[in-house]
N, C-alpha and C positions, 0 to 999 in steps of 0.2 A: 513117684513116676507112674505114668500110665502104661497100660498093657501094650499100646503101640510103641512106646519108647523102649520097653523091654524087648519087644520083637525086633526092633531096629538094631538092638545090641547083639542080636543073634540067638536069643532064647526061643525055644519052641513055643507053640501056642499055649500048651498046658503050663509050662514053666512061667511064661509071661503072665498068665492069669493069676497063678499063685503069688508071684512076686508083686504084682499090682495090688492084690488084696492085702498083703503084708505091709506094703508101702502106705496104703490108705490107713491101716490100723495104726501105724507108727505116727503118721501125721495128725491123727486125732488129738494127740497130747501136745502137739507143737504150739508154742506161743510165739507170735512174731516178736523180733528183737525190739522194735520200737515200743510195743506194749510192755514188754519186760522192763525196758529202760524207764518208762513212765512210772510203773509201779515201784520200781526200785528207788527212783528219785523221790516219789511221793513218800515212801517209807522213811527215807533219810530226813526229808523235810519235817515229817510228823514227829520223829524222834527228837530232832533239834528243837522244834517248837515246844514240845512237852518239857524238855529239860530247861529251856529258856523261861517258860511260864513258871515252872517251879521256883527257879531262882528269883524271878521278879516278885512272885507272891511272898517269898521269904523276906525279900528286901522291904516290901510294903508292910509286912507284919512287924518287922523290927524297927521300922522308921517311926520316929516320934516327932510329931510336928503338927502344924495347924492343918485345917481342912483344905485350904487353898493349895498347899504344897501337894497334898494327896490327890486332889482333883487334877492338878497339872500332870502328875505322874500317871494317873489313870488315862487321861487324854492322850498322853504320849504313847502309852502302851497300846491304846486302841488304834492310833494312827499307824504304829508299826505293824500291828496285826492286819490292818486293812491292806497295807503295802505288800505284806507277805501273801495274802490271799490273791491279790492282783497278779503278783509274780507267778504264783502257782497256776492260776487260770491261764496266763500267757504260756507257761510251759505245757499245759495240757493241750491248748490250741496248736502250738507248734508241733507237738508229737502227733496230733490227729492229722495235721496237714501232711507231715512227712509219711505217715502210714498210708494216707490216701493216694499219694503220688509215687510211692515206692515202686520201682520197676516199670513205671508207665511214662516216665519223662527222661529227657536227655540229661538234665542237671537238676537234681532235687532241690538244691539250695536256691537256684535262680527262680524256679517256679514257686517255691515256698515264700520267697520274698515278694512275689507279685500278688499274693493273696492278701486281701484287706481284712485283717483280724477284727477290726471294729465292726464289720458287718456280719460277723459270725456269732452265733448264739450257742453257748455251752450249756447243755441240759444237766440236770442232777444225775442222770444215768451215765454221763460221760459222752453222749452223742452230740455231734456238732451239726447245727442247722445252718444252711447257707453255703456250705463248702462245695457241695456238688454243683450248684449253680455257678459259682465262681470258676470252678475247674472247667465246666462246659463252655463258659464264655471265653476263657483263656485258650481252650482247645480250638475254638472257632477263629479267634483273632490272631493267635500265635501258634499255629499248628506245628511249626518247626521245632517247638520245644518238646513235643510229645513224640514218643516212639510209635512207629506204625504197628498197628495190630494186624498181624497176618494170620488169617484162619488156616488151620491145617487142611491141606488139600492132598488127599491120598492119590490123586492121579498124577502128581508131579513125579518125574523119575528121581530116584534116590541116587546120590553120587557114588562113584566107585564101581568096581567090577562085581556083578551079581551072578553067581552061578545058579542056573535053574530058574531064573526069573526073567521077566520081560523088561526089567529096568524100572518098572513102575511099582514095584513092591508086591506084585501078584505072582503067585507060584504058577508055573506051567504044569501041565498034567503029567509030563514025563518024569521019570525017576531022577533023583539028584545024583550026579557023579560023586564018587568018593575019593578020587585022586585028581591031581593036576592034569595028568594025561587024559583022564575021563572028561574033565571039564573042557579042555581044549578041543577034544574030539566032538563033544556035544555042541560046542559053539560052532565049529565048522559045519557039522551036520545041520544044525538049525538054519544056518545061512546058506546052505547048499554050496559050500566052498570046497567040498571034498573031491570034486571032479577034476 
């Protein structure tokens, strides 16, 4: 959370500063859920592949037969490996898309389905090229799918009853009342209603 958010919760300036610093430290170790899911899924896939490869190698070692049979088995294994690589690449692209649209769109599944994966390039480092361009195009053509980005405006009045403020979040120079009676009296004095 930011310092301003802590102040909005009622903390003092000093408390809000300390709390914001601690929040920032805590978030440094944060890993987004989609990235965690990707790594977890990758780990499961790799373990399954290693186990399956060991089994297949043992089968090949123990098989006795002619060269043609072995060649066919090797081709079959290569085809299966290629399919698994393609499925893994598709999973990585799907997770990259979901991570890119998380919190920015009305429905992540709909927007993810509108992205053309065949135009995306997955680099060795895991970065996806072409995704930002497609999202920009979608945002222009189908803006209703995206959430509005509202910049924080500190001049907007905050909702609710604010004792000792002008309703815009800025403190007035007078001292704050410490009781309900003091707050009501200060309100009436401020608006010249005590006459």
